[in-house]
Structures are given as structure tokens and as C-alpha cells.
N, C-alpha and C positions, 0 to 999 in steps of 0.2 A: 557545531557551535559557531556563533557569529557575534561580531561586535555591534552593539547597539548603544547610541548615545543617550544619556539621561542626565539629570541634574538634581542636586540636593542643596538646600539652602544652608545647612549647618556644617556639612563636611563633604568630602569627596564621595561620590555614589558608591554604594556597596557593589561588589562584583559577584557574578554568578556564572558558572559553567553549566550547560545543559547537555546531558548525554541521552541520546535517543536509541532505544533498542526495539526490535520487532518490525512490524509491517508499516506500510505507507500510511495507514490510519493513525498510527502512533506519531508518524512524522508530522501529520497535520495537527495533532494534539500538541506536540512540542512547539509548532509554529504559533499556535494560539497562546500557549504558556509564555512564549517569548514576548508576545505582544502585551500580555498582562504585566509581566515583570518590568518591561521597559516603561510602560505607563505608570508603574509603581515606584519608579526612581532607581531601578537597578541598571547596571552596565553589564551586558553579556560579553563574555570573553570568547574570542576565537580559539579554535584548537591550537593555532600556532602562537598564541599569546605567550609572552615571556613571564608575565606575572601569574601568581597563584590566585585562584578565586577565593572569596570569603566563604562561599557555599557552592556545593555541587548538587544539582537536581538531576536525579536519574529517572527517566521515564521508562519504566520496566515493562517487560513482556512476560506473559504467563501462558503462551500458546501450547507448548509442549515441554517435556522435561529439560531438553537442551536449552530452550529459551529461558527457563527459570534459572538454570545454572549460570547462564551468561549474565542474567540480571544480578544474581548474588555476587558473582565475580566483579561486576562493574561497581557495585556498591562498596565492596571491600577495597577495590583499587582506589575509589574516590576517597575513602577514609584514610588510606595511606598517605594522601597528599597533605593531611593536616587540616583540610577544610571541613566545615560542617557539611553533613550529608543528609539529603532529604530524598526519600523514595516516593515516587508518584507512579501513575500508570496502572496497567492491568494487574500486575502482581501485587502492588500495594492495595488496590481496590479489592482484589480477590481474597487476600490473606490478612491484611490489616494488622491487628494486634498480634496475631500469631507470628507474622514476619518480624514485627518489632521485638518480640520476645526472643526470637531465634537469632536476631542480628542486632545486638546492642550497639554496633558501630554506626548504625543509622540514627541520626539525631531526631528524625521525625518520619513517620509513615502516614501518608495522606491520601485519601480517596478522591474520586472525581468531584464530589460535592465541595471539596476544599479549593478548587481551582479559582473561583471568583475572588477568594480572599488570600490567594497564595502569596502575593507580595507582602502582606501584613504578617502572615504566618512565618515566612522566611525571616522577617525582621525579629519576630519573637525568638526564633531559633538562634539568630546571631546575638541577641541580647541575653542568651543564657537560659531561656525558658524552654520547656518541653511541651509542645502542643499535644493534645490528646490523640493517641493513635486511632486510625480509622477502625470502626467496627463494621465488618462486612454484613451486608444484607442481601438476600436473594432479590435482585432487581426485577425479576419477573413479577414480583408482587407489588411493585411500585409503578408510578407513572413513568413513561419513557423519559430518558435523558435527552433533552432537546439539543440537537447539534447546532450551536450558535457560533458562527464565525463570519462576521460581517465586516467589510472594509469601512472604517470610520470615514466619514466625509462631511463637509460642511453643506448642510441641506441635503438635496437628493442627488443620487447618481443616475445619469441618463444612460440607458442601454438600448442600442438599436433593436427595434422590434418589440421592446417592452416598455419604452417610455421611462419616465422617472421612477426610480426605486427609492422610496422614502427612507431616510436614515432614522427610523424610529425603532423602539424596542431595544433589545440587547445589542449593543454595537461594540465590536472588538477589532482593533487594528491587528491584523495578522502580520507577523514578521517572518520572512523567509529565512531559513537557516542555511540554505545553500543558494548561491547565485548560479544561474544556469538556465537553459532553454526549456526545462521540463519541471513540472511541479504537480503534486497530488492535490486533488480537490474533492472534499468530502461531500457526498450527496445525501447521506442518510446515516443514522446510527442505530445499533441494536439489531436483534434478529428474533423473529417469531417462530423459527423452526426449532425442532426438538431432536436434533440428531443425537444419537445415544453416546457418541464419543466426544461431544463438544460441550465445554462449560461456558462458552462465551455469553450466551443469553443470561446466565445467572449473574454475571458481573457487568455486562454492557447494557442489559435491559432489553425491553421490547423494541420492536422496529418503529422508527419514526423518520419520515422523509423531510428534507429541507424544502421550503418553497422554491419553485423554479427561479423566480425573480432574484432571490437571494443568491442562488448558485451562479446565475448568469452575471450578477453584479460582481461577485468575487472573481469570476473568470476575467472580467474586464480589468479588475485591479491587478490580477496576476500578469495580464498582458502588458500593463503599464510598467511592471517590474522587469520586463524582458523575457517573460515566459512565452514560449511558442507552442508547447504541447501541454495539455492538462490530462492527467490520469484520474479518472473518476473512481473513487474508492468508497466502500461501505462494507458492512458485514454481509450483505446480500443485495446486490444492485438490481437484480430482476424484480425485487419487491418494491422498487421505487414507485411512488405515486399511489400505492394501494390505500393509503390513509389520507389521500387528497381527493378533491372532487375532479371528475373528468376521467377520460380513458386515454390509453396509449401515451401516458405522460412521459415515460422514459424516452420513447421515440421522439416526441416533440422536444424534449430537453436536449437531446443530441443535436438536433438541427439548430436550436437556438444557440448552443455553445459554439458550434462550428461557425456561426455567423458573427461571433464576437470579433471586432477588429483586432488584429495582432495574433489571434489564436489560429494556428495553422494545422494543428492535429488534435483531435479529441479521442482519447482511448478509454474504453469501458472495461472494467475489471470486476471480478467476483460474481460470475453468473451461475445460477442454479439451473442445471439441465431441465429439471421438471417444470420450471417456470419460464423457460425460454420459448417465447412464442414465435410463430412464423413472421409476424409483423416486426418483431425486434430483430430477427435474423436479417430481414430485408433492409431495415433502417440502418443497421451497421454497415451492410454491404453497399447501399445505394446513396447514402448521404455524403455529399462531398465534404471532405475535411474530417470525416470520422475514419479512424484506422480500421482496416479489415482485420480485426483481432478479436478472438473469442476465448476468453479466459473461463473455461468450463470446469466447474467443481464436480468431477465425476466421482472421485474417491474410491470407486471399485467398479467392477463390471459384472460380478456374479449377482444374480437376482436374490438368492438366499442371503448373501452377506449384506447387500443393500437393505433388505428388509430388516435385518438385525440392527442395521445402522439407523433405521427409521427414515430411509430414503427410498426413492423410486427409480426404476429403470432396470436395464439389463444390457448384456453385451449387444444384442440385436438392436435395441432401441437407441443405444448410444452410437453405434455405428451408423444407424440411419440418420441421426442428428448430424454427425460429421459429414455424411454425404450431402445432406441438405445445405450445410454451410458451404461445402465446396461447389455445389450447384450455384449458389448465390455469388460466391467469390472464390474462384479456383485457386488463387494464390494466397488466400487468407491464412493467417497464423492461428493455430489452435493450441492452447496449453492446458495442462491440468495438473492436479495433485492426486496421488493415490495413497491409501493406507494399506499396508501389507501386514499380515499376521493378526487380523482382527479375530476376536474370540469366535471359535467354531469354524474358522476358515479351513476348508479341506484342500487337498491337492487338486480336486476337480474345480473348486472355486478359484484357485490360483491359476489353473489353466484357462479359465474364462477370462481372467484379467489379462494374462499375457496374450491370449488370442485377440482380445480387443485392442491392446496396444499395437500388435502386429498389423491389424487391419485399419487402424484409424489414421495413420500418417500424421501423428501429432508433431508439433514443432518444439515443444518443451514439456517435460514431465518431471514433477517433483515427487520423490518416493519417500514415504515416511513409514517407519515401523510403529506398530500400535504400542501405546503405553497407556496404562490406567490414568485417568484424570479424576481428581477428587470431585465427588458429588455427581458424577455422570452416571447414566443408566448402564453404560457399557462396563463400568467398574464392577457391577454386580452380575454380569453375564457369566454363565458357566463355560467350560471348554476353553480355558485360556491356554495359549501356546507357550512353550518354554522360550525364554529369551534367546537361547542359542538358535532355535528353529526360526524365530522371527528374524534374527540377524541374517541367517542363511537365505531366507526368502527375500529380504531387502536387497541383499547383494545380488541375487539372481535377477530380480526385476530391475534394479538399477543398471546392471550391465546391459540388459535387453533394451531399456529405455535409451541409454546413451548410444547404442548401436543404431536404433531406429531413428532417433532425432538427427543423428549425423547423416543418415541416408536421406532424410527429408531435406536437410540443408543442401546435400549434393544435388537433389532434384532441382534446386533453384539456379544452378549454374546455367548461364545463358539467358536467364530471365532478367527483366528489369525490376529494380526496387527503388522506392522513394525514400531517401535517407535524410533524417534530421541530424545535423552535425552537432555532436556533443563536445568534442575536444579536437583541438588543432595542433597542439604543441606538446603532447605527451610522448612517451617512449614508443608508442605504436603509430605515431603520426596522426593523420586525420581519421577520427573514429566517430561513428554515429550509429543510428539504429533504423532499420527498415520498419514498415508498418507492422510487420509480424513480430517485432522484437520490443517487448516492454522493458523499461529501464531496470537494470540490476538483476533481472531474473532470466532473461531469454537470450543472452548472447548479444553480439554487436556486429557491426559491419565496418571493416577497415577500407578506407577509400584510397585508391591510387590515382595518379594524374590529377591531384587535388590542390595544386598550387593556387593560393589566393582565396581559398574558402575560409569562411568565418563560422564561429560557433553560432548556431541558430539558423544557418542556411538550410534550406530544403532542396535536396539535390537528386536529380534523376541519375541512376547509375545502372550498369550491367554487371551481374555477378560473374566473376571469373574463377573463383576457387572457394574452398571451405577449410575450416579447421574445427572439427567437431560441429557445434551448432553455430559457430561464428562464420561470417562470410567475408570474402575479399571481393571488392567491386571497383570497377573503373568509372570514375565520375564522367558524366556526359554533359550535363546541363544544370545550371542553377535555376530551379523552378521558382523559388521565392527567396530573396536575399534577406538576411537579418537586417533590421533597420540600422542605418549608419549611426544613429544617436544612442544605440543600446549601450548600457554601461558595460565595461569590460567584464567578461564572465570568467569565473573560476571553475575548476574541474568539479564535476558532480560525481559523488560516490557511485561507483559501479559503471562509470562511463567507459572504462577501458575493457578490452577483451580479457 
């Protein structure tokens, strides 16, 4: 939550707090919501603000059962403040009226289509009216939700290599909710895959790419706010460009973004192994300014389980992909998420998964226990495992993943890393992230002999020790200093070890 100035002619501007749950895509959505509300005359309150808001907007998450519970808890906590409460985001979009009926503490439950009119709808709520709750629709039957997030500008915005980007069509001033050297940048919305465990396409809609010029223009705007690293997010980044004319558009986009003045690191996330081409592997490894980082959505390694998930691959093919990544970039970071206890998962399937993890030398692994998701094909699959057995398998795989990723971190002792400094005055001292460490999810690097470093500096360092997946490293050289005129930066969530 952050403070944004606005003005009202008749009285002091109404105040709003914005609570964001879930993934980096939701963070971008909240950033766009903040821009809309500021433009509509609201003043957004910072987390540390002494005053209570008139209304709290909770951008909910509906990814898994735990995320839904967090969303409900956040809505209830907001209601306890005495402010009006409005639910938006994935859970509001997915359940709509059902959520409103189950949670009368929420004064409104609004879907994605309400965002353009959100400032006015909040005004209705504050004036004592009750906007009609969202009625969910399977968005796979609708036109794609176009991801519009354009920096508003007078006239055109000039971008090196692209020329003027006209400020026409839907224009939105995005407001950052955290000051800091890193920010997410949305390159697409929706997903055309039909994984049996995933409900996201039903409420996020079909896949649609943002035009490259629009993305590059927003990266330029982010750089002007002091951002040094952009993290490219979408539901499936390897599909980028399939709905646009031309070939290898994602590879070209990476180079264009790395060339934006002020942007020193571009990080790509959410890659589908079956769609990851040799040209993309090379582009990530060989494009200066692009992090050697491969966020691969493996989900499992047993071919029979993957087929039941409506995915492709096997232990052997995934290990081969990891080998090809290491051939391109030996010190690259590879992370993944896996689902344990999927319907029909046998002990042999589990052995395939643990064998893959043991051989892949991954840098970070997220382990999730399977749970039924409303409306998914997996919900109707036979051979469900007992929850106690799922929990046991999750515990086993989590312990193995923690051991293996800690060993991978130890392998980096004595090697050099390039660290983007995220924090300089926290309890851990100077803290940043190497190219293999994405913000919030992959650990961090604590720098020693780091006197005089500033947030946003890009530093060459040698790894001297580890603590789990976190590294300790001795600073050697500032490769690229943060601009002296950069506004003072505040701690970014997840920057600390």
C-alpha cells in the first residue's frame, strides 16, 4: 500500500487501502488499480499510515486452498477495521455472488470487468449503495481479456530501437506500490493450456500477448521510477507472441527490454517446458542484460502422471532440458514447482519425481500437495489419495528438495555472482540477489565488505558461504552504480533473507 496524492473539489479526497495477495501478476493488477483510483480522486494510504481508510480493496488470490483462506482472512481483517470492504481479483472473479453470499462482511464483490469503473463503484459503496455482485462466466468462452497497462504521456513516448510509441487507445498511469530496484512487468494475460489441475483459464481467459512496443514503453517508464530489474510475468510466458505476427518474438522482446536505458536486468518467469525452444534457451543465456534464469513449470516428472495432468514430458526429457540449459549457461538458476499426491500417483511415480529432483541440480523447488479445484478435470479423476498420504509425500519431497537446493547453493562457493542490491540498512546488512535468485521466492545474497553500496547497485561478488539457499558473498566491484538522482528507496517485500 502506498500514498498517492489526489484532489477533490467538494471535500477532502476519500481514502483507500489496497491489499494485494498472490502472485506477481496480481501485483501488476494492483498497480493498475492504484493508477485508476488515483485518477478517480482517491488518496491511497501507506501501510504505515496512522489514519484509517474509508474503504479497503482486497485483491484476492484463488490459486490453491491456502490462498483462498488467506483471501478470506484478509477480507475479514479489513472488515474489523470498520472501513468499507471491496473484494476484487481472482477469487472475486471466480466465485462472485457465491463469495458475496458466504461473506456478508464484504460490501462489494467485483470482477475484472469492473476495473475501468472501479473508482465510481467505490464511491457508490461509500455512499451506502451495494453494487451488483459479479456473476462468474467461464472466460474460455469469451474474447480474451486484453492486458492494458500503458504509461500515460503527453503525445508519444520515444523508445530506443522502437521510435515513438503513440499514446493512443487505452492509456493507464500505473502507480508502483513499492519503491525499489525491481518491479514485475506483465507481457501477456490468460492461458490456452488445459492442465487438468488448473482453473486459471476459466477465470483469466484465453491467452493474449501485449504488443512489444507497449511493453518496452512501460519498461522505460519503470526505469524512470528507479527500477533496475524487470521481472516479466504472465500465465505462460513461452506462449508470448503466438497471437502476433512474426517469429521468435519473445527472444526479440528480451533484447529490446535489455536495451532500455536504466534497465540493468531482465528476468523471464513462468516457462512451460514443452514450449521452451532451443532459440529461447540461447536467447536467455546469450543476451547481455538478461538473467541466466529458467523458471520451468515441470509440475512432476513421471510420464503417466504428466499425461493425467494433460502435460508433456518425462524424467528423461526434463533432465535433458536441464542439461541443455547448463550447456548454455553453466551457472544458470533453474527453479520449478511440483505437485505431489496427484490422483493415481503411485510410489513408482513418486520415485520418478524424486529421481528427477536428485539429478536436475535445481536452485529452488516449490512443493505443493494436490487438492481438488472447483470445475477442473482433475476434480473428477479416480484414485484420489488420502490427505494423510498426500501430506506424508509432501513432507518427504520437501525435505529432499531443501537438501538438494542447499547442496546446489554450496556448489556456488568460490564462484562469482552479479548481485543487484535490494537493501542496505536492514538487520542483515547489505542484501541483494544474484542472477539465479528471483525476488521473494529464491533466496538472497548477503554481501560483506560492502561499505558505500547503495540500493540498485549492480555488484560483482565472490561467494564465500551459504545458509540453505541463501548465499554470503564478498563484494569485489561495482559494475553499474545506481543513478545518483534516484529517489530514496524503501525496503521491498521479500528482500531480506
